[in-house]
C-alpha positions in Angstrom: 3.0 -15.6 -5.9 2.9 -12.1 -7.7 1.3 -12.0 -11.0 4.0 -12.2 -13.6 2.5 -9.7 -16.1 1.7 -7.1 -13.4 5.3 -7.2 -12.1 6.6 -7.2 -15.6 4.9 -3.7 -16.2 6.1 -2.4 -13.0 9.6 -3.4 -13.8 9.7 -2.1 -17.2 7.9 1.1 -16.4 9.3 2.1 -13.1 10.2 5.6 -14.4 7.0 6.5 -16.1 5.0 5.1 -13.0 7.3 7.3 -10.7 6.4 10.4 -12.7 2.9 9.8 -12.6 2.5 9.4 -9.0 5.2 12.0 -7.8 4.1 14.8 -5.6 6.2 17.8 -4.1 4.1 17.3 -0.8 2.6 14.5 1.2 -1.0 13.8 0.3 -3.7 14.6 2.5 -4.3 10.8 3.3 -0.4 10.5 4.1 -0.6 13.4 6.5 -3.5 12.2 8.3 -2.1 8.7 8.6 1.4 10.2 10.0 -0.7 12.3 12.4 -1.9 9.0 14.0 1.7 7.5 14.4 3.9 8.0 17.4 6.8 10.3 17.0 9.6 8.8 15.3 7.6 5.6 14.5 8.5 2.8 12.2 6.3 2.3 9.1 6.2 -0.6 6.6 5.5 0.9 3.3 4.0 -2.3 1.7 4.2 -2.1 -2.1 6.2 1.2 -2.1 6.6 1.5 -5.8 9.1 4.4 -6.4 8.9 5.1 -2.5 7.9 8.7 -2.6 5.6 8.2 0.4 8.5 6.7 2.2 10.7 9.5 1.5 8.0 12.1 2.6 7.6 10.0 5.8 11.4 10.0 6.5 11.5 13.7 6.1 8.7 14.0 8.6 11.0 12.0 11.2 9.5 8.7 10.6 11.5 5.4 10.0 10.0 3.8 6.8 10.8 0.3 5.6 9.7 0.5 1.9 9.1 -3.0 0.4 7.9 -4.1 -3.3 7.6 -7.0 -5.4 9.1 -5.4 -8.5 13.0 -5.1 -8.7 12.5 -2.3 -11.0 10.7 -0.1 -8.4 13.2 -1.3 -5.6 16.2 -0.1 -7.9 14.7 3.1 -8.7 13.6 3.8 -5.3 17.2 3.3 -4.1 18.7 5.1 -6.8 16.3 8.3 -6.1 16.4 8.3 -2.4 18.8 5.9 -1.0 16.2 4.6 1.4 17.0 0.8 1.8 14.1 -0.4 -0.3 14.0 -4.1 -0.5 12.2 -6.9 -2.5 9.3 -8.5 -0.6 6.1 -9.9 -1.8 2.8 -9.9 0.1 3.2 -13.5 0.8 6.4 -13.1 2.4 5.4 -10.7 5.1 6.3 -12.5 8.3 6.8 -9.8 11.0 5.4 -9.6 14.4 4.9 -6.4 16.6 7.4 -4.6 14.4 5.9 -1.5 13.0 3.8 1.4 14.4 2.1 1.9 11.0 1.6 -0.1 7.6 1.0 2.0 4.5 -0.5 0.2 1.8 -1.6 2.6 -0.7 -3.1 1.0 -3.8 -0.7 -1.9 -3.6 -3.0 -4.9 -2.2 -5.3 -4.4 -5.1 -2.8 -6.5 -7.2 -3.3 -9.3 -4.5 -5.7 -12.5 -5.4 -9.0 -11.8 -3.8 -8.7 -15.1 -2.0 -5.5 -14.0 -0.5 -6.7 -10.8 1.1 -7.8 -12.3 4.5 -4.6 -14.0 5.1 -2.5 -11.0 3.9 -4.7 -8.7 6.3 -4.1 -10.9 9.3 -0.3 -10.9 8.5 -0.3 -7.0 8.4 -2.1 -6.9 11.8 0.4 -9.3 13.2 3.2 -7.3 11.9 1.8 -4.0 13.9 2.6 -3.0 17.4 -0.5 -2.7 19.8 -2.7 0.0 18.4 -0.6 0.2 15.2 -2.2 2.3 12.4 -3.1 0.7 8.9 -3.7 2.7 5.6 -5.2 0.9 2.6 -6.2 2.1 -0.8 -8.2 -0.2 -3.2 -10.2 0.4 -6.5 -13.7 -0.4 -5.8 -16.0 -2.7 -8.0 -16.5 -6.5 -7.9 -14.7 -9.3 -9.3 -11.0 -9.5 -10.7 -9.6 -8.5 -14.1 -6.9 -7.0 -16.2 -6.6 -3.3 -17.0 -5.5 -1.9 -20.5 -2.0 -2.3 -19.6 -2.3 -5.8 -18.6 -2.1 -5.3 -14.6 -4.4 -7.6 -12.7 -6.8 -6.0 -10.1 -8.8 -7.3 -7.4 -11.8 -4.7 -7.0 -13.8 -4.5 -3.6 -17.0 -2.8 -2.4 -16.2 -0.4 0.6 -18.6 -2.7 2.8 -16.5 -5.7 1.7 -13.0 -4.2 2.6 -14.4 -2.9 6.0 -15.6 -6.5 7.1 -12.1 -7.9 5.9 -10.3 -5.2 8.2 -12.5 -6.0 11.0 -12.1 -9.8 10.5 -8.4 -9.1 10.6 -8.7 -7.4 14.0 -9.1 -3.7 12.9 -11.3 -0.9 13.7 -11.9 1.5 10.8 -11.3 5.0 11.7 -12.0 6.7 8.4 -13.3 6.0 4.9 -12.7 8.0 2.0 -14.3 7.3 -1.6 -13.5 9.1 -4.9 -12.3 8.8 -8.5 -8.9 9.3 -10.2 -7.2 8.7 -13.3 -4.3 6.1 -13.2 -1.6 4.8 -15.3 -3.8 3.0 -17.8 -5.8 6.3 -18.5 -9.0 5.5 -17.1 -10.9 7.3 -14.4 -11.7 4.6 -11.5 -13.6 4.7 -8.4 -11.5 4.0 -5.2 -11.7 3.6 -1.5 -9.2 4.4 1.3 -9.6 3.5 4.8 -7.5 4.2 8.0 -7.8 1.7 10.8 -6.3 0.9 14.1 -5.3 -2.6 15.3 -7.6 -3.8 18.1 -5.7 -4.7 21.3 
C-alpha cells in the first residue's frame, strides 16, 4: 500500500515536480540503459512520474509502459504526452516475461524497506530472459520523511547490490553521486544497471 502522504504530495505537486525533473534530452543513465535494450523493446517505466523518460524512450523507438501510484502524475503524463500512462502501485506488479527492460529511476525509494525483496523479485519475473533493470535510490540507512513529508527508504550501495543479486540479477554498472531534489536538500544517491540471470 503506497504511503498516503507521499502520494498526496505527488498528486498536488505534479506540475512543480515535472518542471524540476524535465530535461530536453535523455540523461546519460537513460541513454546507457536504452543501449542495452533490443531494438523497439518494451520497457516498464515503474513510477513514471510525469513520464519524461517514457516520452524520450518512445522517441528513440522503444515501447514504454508508464505506470505510477499517483493519479495526479498519470493525468499530467497523459495530458502532456498522450502516452497511455496508467495507475499501478509497486504491489500490483504481476507481469511475467513481458518487458525487455524496467526503468525504476528514484521511484522504489518510496517502497517500504521490508517490501523491497518481494518487489525486486516481481520486477525480475516481469522481465524477459536477459532483461535490463535500472534502479536509482538515495543512499543511507533507515527510513524517514523528508522536509515535504515524503517517506523514503535509504540503502547502502552494497545492500542494494545484494538485494538485486538475491532477486536474480547480475549488476552491470554502479554510479554514485549527489543531487538536489524537490525538498531542496543535496542528497547522495546510487544508480545500478543490472541484467536478469537466465
